[in-house]
N, C-alpha and C positions, 0 to 999 in steps of 0.2 A: 382442514389442512389447507395451508397456503397454495398457491400455484408457482412452480419453477416456469421462469421465462429467461431464456439464454440472449444474451445482447451478441454483435458480431462486428466488426469491420466491415463495411460495405462503401463503395462508391456512391450509393445512393443516398447515404446517412448523412445524417446533420452531422457539421462540423466538431471535431473535440480533439483536443492539444493538449497533452501529456509532456510535461520535461523530466527525463529523470538523470541522477547522478550515481554511480557506481561508489558508493562507500567502502566496502568490503568485500572482496571475492574469497569463498571457503570453498571446502570441498564438494560439498551437493548444494549451496546454497547460495546467494549472494545478496548482501546488503544493501537496498539503495535508497536514496531520498527521491520522494518523485514530487513534484509539482504540477497538477492538472490546472490547465489556465481555463477549461470550461467544464460544467459540471452535469456532464452525461451519466446517466445510470449506469455502473459498475465499470465505468471508464478506464480507472486502475487495473482493475482487474482485466478487462477486455485488451487493451493495448498492449498488455504484459504478456496476456497468453498470444494473442497475435503475432508478437514477436518471438515467440517459441521459448517464455521463461514465465511459467503462469505462478502465481502466490503459493508457496507453500501453505497445503492444507485447504486451497480452493478446488475442490473436487468438481464444480459444476464448469470450471473452465480450465481442467488440465491438471491442475495441481495432486500432488498425492496427499493424501492423509497423513499429517505430521503429527508428532509427541504431545503438540498441545489441543489437539481435537477442534482446530477450528482456523480460519484464513489468517495466516502469520502478516496481517496487515493493520497499523496502529498511525492514527493521527495524530504526529506530536506536537504538530503547531499550526494552528488556523487565524488566517488575517483578516481582515475586511474592514470597511470604511461604514461607521456608525451612520444610520438612515438619517437620523436627526442631527447628530453634532456635525456630521461629516470625519470626524476624526477618525484615525487607525485606530481596533481594536485587535489585538492580539491575543490569542488564547493557547495555553501549553497545558501538555499532559506529560505526564510519564509514562515511560515503558511499562506495560503493565508486567507482574510478578513470572508469569509463565513463558512471557516472550524474553525477559530477562533469564530467566533459566537456560531457555532454549540457547540464547547467543553464548552464556558464559560457559555452557557446555560446549559449543563450537569453538572457544577460545576467541572470540570477536567482540566483548563486551569488557570494561573495567569501569571503575567509578566514576571515568570521565565521560563514558558512552562506548561508541564504537572505536576500537582501535585496530 
């Protein structure tokens, strides 16, 4: 069995910066676009929980167990500079079917994405 290590926001901790934008407010949830500038362990989860908005399904950081049975967290796009070529590389991933179903049920997803 693995160990559980919970992180926290602390004045003595390493700097961590996360930007977020509200895409859609729902009755019980909010859909966000999140951009972490640093890469600390559990950074997005810790920052949102610290603000009082834990991720749905993230029981370690205060989120309630949700219908999909996991954290409602998805990396839709990631960019970085190629270490040899120096060119920007962008990777994209579609929203998983379980999260699509959850958002469609909440009336916040159509063919174009978040509505």
